[in-house]
LUMGU-756431 format. One record per residue: residue number from 1; x, y, z of N, C-alpha, C in turn. Coordinates in nm, 3 decimals. Layout:
+-----+---------+---------+---------+---------+---------+---------+---------+---------+---------+
: seq :     n.x :     n.y :     n.z :    ca.x :    ca.y :    ca.z :     c.x :     c.y :     c.z :
+-----+---------+---------+---------+---------+---------+---------+---------+---------+---------+
: NUM :       X :       Y :       Z :       X :       Y :       Z :       X :       Y :       Z :
...
+-----+---------+---------+---------+---------+---------+---------+---------+---------+---------+
This chain:
+-----+---------+---------+---------+---------+---------+---------+---------+---------+---------+
: seq :     n.x :     n.y :     n.z :    ca.x :    ca.y :    ca.z :     c.x :     c.y :     c.z :
+-----+---------+---------+---------+---------+---------+---------+---------+---------+---------+
:   1 :   0.480 : -14.096 :  11.901 :   0.538 : -13.964 :  11.880 :   0.492 : -13.871 :  11.991 :
:   2 :   0.585 : -13.802 :  12.053 :   0.555 : -13.713 :  12.163 :   0.510 : -13.577 :  12.108 :
:   3 :   0.401 : -13.525 :  12.164 :   0.350 : -13.395 :  12.123 :   0.417 : -13.287 :  12.205 :
:   4 :   0.464 : -13.183 :  12.140 :   0.527 : -13.071 :  12.209 :   0.427 : -12.957 :  12.219 :
:   5 :   0.409 : -12.907 :  12.339 :   0.318 : -12.795 :  12.362 :   0.403 : -12.669 :  12.371 :
:   6 :   0.368 : -12.569 :  12.292 :   0.440 : -12.443 :  12.294 :   0.390 : -12.361 :  12.412 :
:   7 :   0.483 : -12.319 :  12.496 :   0.449 : -12.243 :  12.616 :   0.518 : -12.106 :  12.610 :
:   8 :   0.496 : -12.035 :  12.501 :   0.565 : -11.909 :  12.475 :   0.535 : -11.804 :  12.581 :
:   9 :   0.408 : -11.788 :  12.617 :   0.373 : -11.687 :  12.717 :   0.442 : -11.715 :  12.850 :
:  10 :   0.442 : -11.839 :  12.888 :   0.506 : -11.880 :  13.012 :   0.656 : -11.850 :  13.006 :
:  11 :   0.719 : -11.886 :  12.898 :   0.863 : -11.859 :  12.879 :   0.890 : -11.710 :  12.889 :
:  12 :   0.809 : -11.630 :  12.818 :   0.828 : -11.484 :  12.819 :   0.812 : -11.426 :  12.959 :
:  13 :   0.715 : -11.477 :  13.035 :   0.695 : -11.430 :  13.173 :   0.815 : -11.463 :  13.261 :
:  14 :   0.870 : -11.583 :  13.243 :   0.988 : -11.623 :  13.320 :   1.109 : -11.537 :  13.283 :
:  15 :   1.127 : -11.511 :  13.154 :   1.238 : -11.426 :  13.110 :   1.225 : -11.287 :  13.172 :
:  16 :   1.104 : -11.233 :  13.171 :   1.081 : -11.100 :  13.229 :   1.111 : -11.099 :  13.379 :
:  17 :   1.064 : -11.202 :  13.450 :   1.090 : -11.211 :  13.593 :   1.240 : -11.211 :  13.621 :
:  18 :   1.312 : -11.295 :  13.549 :   1.456 : -11.304 :  13.569 :   1.526 : -11.174 :  13.529 :
:  19 :   1.485 : -11.115 :  13.419 :   1.544 : -10.990 :  13.373 :   1.525 : -10.877 :  13.475 :
:  20 :   1.406 : -10.874 :  13.534 :   1.376 : -10.770 :  13.634 :   1.462 : -10.782 :  13.760 :
:  21 :   1.518 : -10.899 :  13.783 :   1.599 : -10.922 :  13.902 :   1.746 : -10.947 :  13.870 :
:  22 :   1.784 : -10.927 :  13.744 :   1.921 : -10.953 :  13.701 :   2.018 : -10.851 :  13.760 :
:  23 :   2.140 : -10.896 :  13.781 :   2.243 : -10.809 :  13.837 :   2.274 : -10.691 :  13.745 :
:  24 :   2.258 : -10.714 :  13.614 :   2.273 : -10.608 :  13.514 :   2.198 : -10.651 :  13.388 :
:  25 :   2.198 : -10.565 :  13.290 :   2.125 : -10.594 :  13.166 :   2.219 : -10.632 :  13.052 :
:  26 :   2.337 : -10.683 :  13.087 :   2.432 : -10.725 :  12.984 :   2.375 : -10.841 :  12.903 :
:  27 :   2.425 : -10.857 :  12.783 :   2.378 : -10.964 :  12.694 :   2.401 : -11.101 :  12.758 :
:  28 :   2.512 : -11.116 :  12.829 :   2.544 : -11.244 :  12.891 :   2.444 : -11.282 :  13.000 :
:  29 :   2.410 : -11.186 :  13.084 :   2.317 : -11.213 :  13.194 :   2.176 : -11.233 :  13.138 :
:  30 :   2.140 : -11.158 :  13.035 :   2.009 : -11.177 :  12.973 :   2.000 : -11.316 :  12.908 :
:  31 :   2.108 : -11.360 :  12.846 :   2.111 : -11.494 :  12.788 :   2.097 : -11.600 :  12.898 :
:  32 :   2.164 : -11.581 :  13.008 :   2.153 : -11.673 :  13.121 :   2.008 : -11.680 :  13.169 :
:  33 :   1.941 : -11.566 :  13.175 :   1.800 : -11.564 :  13.213 :   1.714 : -11.645 :  13.116 :
:  34 :   1.743 : -11.633 :  12.988 :   1.668 : -11.710 :  12.887 :   1.696 : -11.860 :  12.899 :
:  35 :   1.818 : -11.894 :  12.930 :   1.855 : -12.035 :  12.948 :   1.781 : -12.092 :  13.070 :
:  36 :   1.779 : -12.017 :  13.179 :   1.708 : -12.062 :  13.299 :   1.559 : -12.074 :  13.271 :
:  37 :   1.501 : -11.975 :  13.201 :   1.358 : -11.980 :  13.168 :   1.327 : -12.102 :  13.083 :
:  38 :   1.411 : -12.132 :  12.988 :   1.391 : -12.250 :  12.903 :   1.399 : -12.377 :  12.987 :
:  39 :   1.494 : -12.383 :  13.077 :   1.509 : -12.502 :  13.163 :   1.389 : -12.519 :  13.255 :
:  40 :   1.322 : -12.410 :  13.289 :   1.202 : -12.419 :  13.373 :   1.091 : -12.498 :  13.304 :
:  41 :   1.096 : -12.507 :  13.175 :   0.995 : -12.581 :  13.100 :   1.024 : -12.731 :  13.098 :
:  42 :   1.137 : -12.770 :  13.153 :   1.175 : -12.911 :  13.160 :   1.096 : -12.985 :  13.267 :
:  43 :   1.116 : -13.114 :  13.272 :   1.036 : -13.199 :  13.360 :   1.107 : -13.235 :  13.491 :
:  44 :   1.233 : -13.203 :  13.505 :   1.309 : -13.238 :  13.625 :   1.324 : -13.116 :  13.715 :
:  45 :   1.398 : -13.133 :  13.823 :   1.432 : -13.017 :  13.905 :   1.511 : -12.920 :  13.817 :
:  46 :   1.500 : -12.793 :  13.844 :   1.565 : -12.692 :  13.760 :   1.715 : -12.715 :  13.752 :
:  47 :   1.779 : -12.744 :  13.862 :   1.925 : -12.764 :  13.858 :   1.961 : -12.881 :  13.768 :
:  48 :   1.875 : -12.981 :  13.762 :   1.901 : -13.094 :  13.674 :   1.881 : -13.056 :  13.528 :
:  49 :   1.773 : -12.983 :  13.499 :   1.747 : -12.941 :  13.362 :   1.854 : -12.844 :  13.311 :
:  50 :   1.924 : -12.778 :  13.401 :   2.034 : -12.690 :  13.364 :   2.167 : -12.767 :  13.352 :
:  51 :   2.168 : -12.894 :  13.393 :   2.290 : -12.974 :  13.387 :   2.388 : -12.942 :  13.498 :
:  52 :   2.337 : -12.886 :  13.608 :   2.424 : -12.852 :  13.721 :   2.445 : -12.975 :  13.810 :
:  53 :   2.556 : -12.980 :  13.882 :   2.586 : -13.099 :  13.961 :   2.499 : -13.117 :  14.085 :
:  54 :   2.443 : -13.007 :  14.136 :   2.360 : -13.013 :  14.257 :   2.281 : -12.883 :  14.271 :
:  55 :   2.182 : -12.886 :  14.357 :   2.096 : -12.769 :  14.377 :   2.175 : -12.649 :  14.429 :
:  56 :   2.274 : -12.675 :  14.512 :   2.354 : -12.566 :  14.568 :   2.420 : -12.482 :  14.458 :
:  57 :   2.459 : -12.545 :  14.347 :   2.518 : -12.470 :  14.236 :   2.416 : -12.372 :  14.178 :
:  58 :   2.290 : -12.414 :  14.171 :   2.184 : -12.323 :  14.124 :   2.164 : -12.210 :  14.224 :
:  59 :   2.168 : -12.240 :  14.353 :   2.155 : -12.134 :  14.454 :   2.265 : -12.029 :  14.437 :
:  60 :   2.386 : -12.073 :  14.412 :   2.499 : -11.980 :  14.392 :   2.478 : -11.898 :  14.264 :
:  61 :   2.434 : -11.963 :  14.158 :   2.408 : -11.893 :  14.032 :   2.302 : -11.784 :  14.052 :
:  62 :   2.194 : -11.819 :  14.121 :   2.087 : -11.722 :  14.147 :   2.138 : -11.608 :  14.234 :
:  63 :   2.215 : -11.640 :  14.335 :   2.271 : -11.537 :  14.424 :   2.360 : -11.441 :  14.348 :
:  64 :   2.441 : -11.494 :  14.258 :   2.540 : -11.412 :  14.188 :   2.482 : -11.330 :  14.074 :
:  65 :   2.380 : -11.382 :  14.003 :   2.330 : -11.315 :  13.885 :   2.189 : -11.258 :  13.898 :
:  66 :   2.113 : -11.306 :  13.997 :   1.976 : -11.258 :  14.019 :   1.958 : -11.237 :  14.169 :
:  67 :   2.040 : -11.147 :  14.227 :   2.048 : -11.137 :  14.373 :   1.917 : -11.094 :  14.441 :
:  68 :   1.840 : -11.007 :  14.380 :   1.716 : -10.964 :  14.447 :   1.613 : -11.076 :  14.446 :
:  69 :   1.611 : -11.156 :  14.342 :   1.520 : -11.271 :  14.336 :   1.566 : -11.377 :  14.437 :
:  70 :   1.695 : -11.398 :  14.445 :   1.751 : -11.492 :  14.542 :   1.713 : -11.449 :  14.684 :
:  71 :   1.723 : -11.320 :  14.712 :   1.691 : -11.269 :  14.846 :   1.543 : -11.289 :  14.880 :
:  72 :   1.456 : -11.290 :  14.780 :   1.313 : -11.310 :  14.805 :   1.280 : -11.455 :  14.843 :
:  73 :   1.365 : -11.548 :  14.804 :   1.341 : -11.689 :  14.832 :   1.395 : -11.722 :  14.972 :
:  74 :   1.333 : -11.662 :  15.072 :   1.382 : -11.672 :  15.209 :   1.368 : -11.811 :  15.268 :
:  75 :   1.274 : -11.891 :  15.219 :   1.253 : -12.024 :  15.273 :   1.325 : -12.133 :  15.196 :
:  76 :   1.407 : -12.094 :  15.100 :   1.479 : -12.189 :  15.015 :   1.383 : -12.283 :  14.941 :
:  77 :   1.273 : -12.224 :  14.891 :   1.175 : -12.300 :  14.812 :   1.244 : -12.349 :  14.686 :
:  78 :   1.200 : -12.461 :  14.635 :   1.253 : -12.509 :  14.507 :   1.232 : -12.400 :  14.403 :
:  79 :   1.333 : -12.379 :  14.320 :   1.336 : -12.263 :  14.232 :   1.221 : -12.258 :  14.132 :
:  80 :   1.187 : -12.367 :  14.067 :   1.076 : -12.361 :  13.972 :   0.948 : -12.322 :  14.042 :
:  81 :   0.920 : -12.384 :  14.155 :   0.800 : -12.351 :  14.231 :   0.803 : -12.205 :  14.274 :
:  82 :   0.919 : -12.159 :  14.316 :   0.934 : -12.020 :  14.358 :   0.906 : -11.924 :  14.242 :
:  83 :   0.964 : -11.952 :  14.125 :   0.940 : -11.866 :  14.009 :   0.792 : -11.858 :  13.975 :
:  84 :   0.727 : -11.972 :  13.970 :   0.585 : -11.974 :  13.935 :   0.500 : -11.908 :  14.042 :
:  85 :   0.541 : -11.922 :  14.166 :   0.468 : -11.853 :  14.273 :   0.482 : -11.701 :  14.255 :
:  86 :   0.601 : -11.656 :  14.218 :   0.622 : -11.513 :  14.193 :   0.533 : -11.465 :  14.078 :
:  87 :   0.526 : -11.543 :  13.972 :   0.442 : -11.505 :  13.857 :   0.296 : -11.500 :  13.896 :
:  88 :   0.251 : -11.598 :  13.973 :   0.111 : -11.601 :  14.015 :   0.078 : -11.485 :  14.108 :
:  89 :   0.168 : -11.453 :  14.199 :   0.146 : -11.340 :  14.288 :   0.139 : -11.210 :  14.210 :
:  90 :   0.222 : -11.197 :  14.109 :   0.221 : -11.077 :  14.024 :   0.085 : -11.060 :  13.956 :
:  91 :   0.026 : -11.172 :  13.913 :  -0.104 : -11.168 :  13.846 :  -0.221 : -11.180 :  13.945 :
:  92 :  -0.187 : -11.184 :  14.074 :  -0.285 : -11.197 :  14.182 :  -0.370 : -11.324 :  14.167 :
:  93 :  -0.302 : -11.432 :  14.133 :  -0.366 : -11.563 :  14.121 :  -0.326 : -11.644 :  14.243 :
:  94 :  -0.424 : -11.692 :  14.319 :  -0.397 : -11.772 :  14.436 :  -0.379 : -11.918 :  14.394 :
:  95 :  -0.257 : -11.970 :  14.410 :  -0.229 : -12.108 :  14.370 :  -0.210 : -12.200 :  14.489 :
:  96 :  -0.184 : -12.142 :  14.602 :  -0.154 : -12.223 :  14.719 :  -0.281 : -12.255 :  14.797 :
:  97 :  -0.277 : -12.367 :  14.866 :  -0.391 : -12.412 :  14.944 :  -0.401 : -12.338 :  15.077 :
:  98 :  -0.293 : -12.276 :  15.118 :  -0.288 : -12.211 :  15.248 :  -0.223 : -12.074 :  15.232 :
:  99 :  -0.264 : -11.975 :  15.313 :  -0.200 : -11.843 :  15.302 :  -0.056 : -11.841 :  15.351 :
: 100 :  -0.017 : -11.942 :  15.424 :   0.119 : -11.949 :  15.476 :   0.180 : -12.083 :  15.439 :
: 101 :   0.301 : -12.083 :  15.387 :   0.368 : -12.208 :  15.348 :   0.380 : -12.303 :  15.467 :
: 102 :   0.411 : -12.251 :  15.584 :   0.429 : -12.335 :  15.700 :   0.305 : -12.411 :  15.740 :
: 103 :   0.188 : -12.360 :  15.703 :   0.061 : -12.425 :  15.737 :   0.007 : -12.513 :  15.626 :
: 104 :   0.074 : -12.517 :  15.512 :   0.022 : -12.586 :  15.394 :   0.048 : -12.736 :  15.400 :
: 105 :  -0.050 : -12.813 :  15.355 :  -0.034 : -12.959 :  15.352 :   0.064 : -13.003 :  15.243 :
: 106 :   0.096 : -12.916 :  15.148 :   0.191 : -12.949 :  15.041 :   0.332 : -12.895 :  15.069 :
: 107 :   0.360 : -12.859 :  15.192 :   0.490 : -12.800 :  15.227 :   0.607 : -12.885 :  15.177 :
: 108 :   0.600 : -13.016 :  15.197 :   0.710 : -13.105 :  15.158 :   0.732 : -13.105 :  15.007 :
: 109 :   0.628 : -13.082 :  14.928 :   0.642 : -13.081 :  14.783 :   0.719 : -12.958 :  14.735 :
: 110 :   0.713 : -12.851 :  14.811 :   0.782 : -12.728 :  14.772 :   0.920 : -12.713 :  14.837 :
: 111 :   0.933 : -12.765 :  14.958 :   1.055 : -12.742 :  15.035 :   1.129 : -12.870 :  15.071 :
: 112 :   1.074 : -12.986 :  15.040 :   1.134 : -13.113 :  15.080 :   1.264 : -13.142 :  15.006 :
: 113 :   1.334 : -13.247 :  15.051 :   1.459 : -13.284 :  14.984 :   1.434 : -13.331 :  14.842 :
: 114 :   1.530 : -13.307 :  14.757 :   1.520 : -13.350 :  14.618 :   1.583 : -13.486 :  14.607 :
: 115 :   1.513 : -13.580 :  14.542 :   1.549 : -13.721 :  14.549 :   1.652 : -13.767 :  14.448 :
: 116 :   1.679 : -13.690 :  14.346 :   1.776 : -13.734 :  14.247 :   1.901 : -13.648 :  14.257 :
: 117 :   2.010 : -13.706 :  14.220 :   2.136 : -13.632 :  14.211 :   2.195 : -13.661 :  14.075 :
: 118 :   2.282 : -13.575 :  14.030 :   2.353 : -13.601 :  13.906 :   2.500 : -13.605 :  13.937 :
: 119 :   2.570 : -13.683 :  13.863 :   2.714 : -13.689 :  13.881 :   2.779 : -13.672 :  13.744 :
: 120 :   2.896 : -13.610 :  13.741 :   2.960 : -13.589 :  13.612 :   3.002 : -13.721 :  13.549 :
: 121 :   2.988 : -13.727 :  13.419 :   3.030 : -13.846 :  13.346 :   3.164 : -13.815 :  13.280 :
: 122 :   3.270 : -13.852 :  13.348 :   3.402 : -13.823 :  13.295 :   3.456 : -13.940 :  13.213 :
: 123 :   3.394 : -14.056 :  13.229 :   3.445 : -14.175 :  13.159 :   3.445 : -14.157 :  13.009 :
: 124 :   3.341 : -14.090 :  12.956 :   3.336 : -14.073 :  12.811 :   3.393 : -13.938 :  12.767 :
: 125 :   3.439 : -13.859 :  12.865 :   3.501 : -13.731 :  12.832 :   3.405 : -13.627 :  12.781 :
: 126 :   3.275 : -13.651 :  12.794 :   3.178 : -13.558 :  12.737 :   3.161 : -13.432 :  12.820 :
: 127 :   3.189 : -13.440 :  12.951 :   3.165 : -13.326 :  13.037 :   3.018 : -13.308 :  13.067 :
: 128 :   2.934 : -13.396 :  13.017 :   2.791 : -13.391 :  13.043 :   2.762 : -13.455 :  13.178 :
: 129 :   2.644 : -13.431 :  13.229 :   2.605 : -13.489 :  13.356 :   2.503 : -13.599 :  13.331 :
: 130 :   2.523 : -13.711 :  13.395 :   2.432 : -13.823 :  13.385 :   2.349 : -13.829 :  13.513 :
: 131 :   2.223 : -13.862 :  13.497 :   2.133 : -13.873 :  13.610 :   2.165 : -14.001 :  13.688 :
: 132 :   2.173 : -13.987 :  13.819 :   2.195 : -14.101 :  13.906 :   2.075 : -14.107 :  14.000 :
: 133 :   1.997 : -14.211 :  13.989 :   1.878 : -14.225 :  14.073 :   1.916 : -14.283 :  14.208 :
: 134 :   1.857 : -14.225 :  14.312 :   1.874 : -14.280 :  14.446 :   1.793 : -14.409 :  14.453 :
: 135 :   1.841 : -14.509 :  14.524 :   1.766 : -14.634 :  14.534 :   1.631 : -14.609 :  14.599 :
: 136 :   1.529 : -14.671 :  14.542 :   1.395 : -14.660 :  14.598 :   1.386 : -14.745 :  14.722 :
: 137 :   1.312 : -14.697 :  14.819 :   1.292 : -14.775 :  14.939 :   1.176 : -14.870 :  14.916 :
: 138 :   1.192 : -14.992 :  14.961 :   1.088 : -15.093 :  14.940 :   0.971 : -15.067 :  15.034 :
: 139 :   0.852 : -15.086 :  14.983 :   0.732 : -15.069 :  15.064 :   0.721 : -15.185 :  15.162 :
: 140 :   0.679 : -15.157 :  15.287 :   0.668 : -15.266 :  15.386 :   0.557 : -15.363 :  15.349 :
+-----+---------+---------+---------+---------+---------+---------+---------+---------+---------+
């Protein structure tokens, strides 16, 4: 049996971050912020946990509904990492190993290519997205 850890404070902080950068305070945009915050608690890339077809769709969503937050992500950092970095900076918590991303030994973990893609599953008519794993490269 899998144990579920409640991360309410984390969720609330993410909702607040998204709300503070929302294009407006309409119920629809606030709901979208809550959906994104909930997906941040998932184990995959954010675009995957949202059921989006690719990362670019998430970039467009952020640009259209959270434009000031999108503008802050100048290096195209992975969104979950970017959100948590924003939260840590707000609380003045140093999480990075280096003061500059370009000098950090973990640069590829934050900015590197994402290895999984999803493709729509139209065969069953569900409209859901199925995970498609890229083939692993064999070790020499």
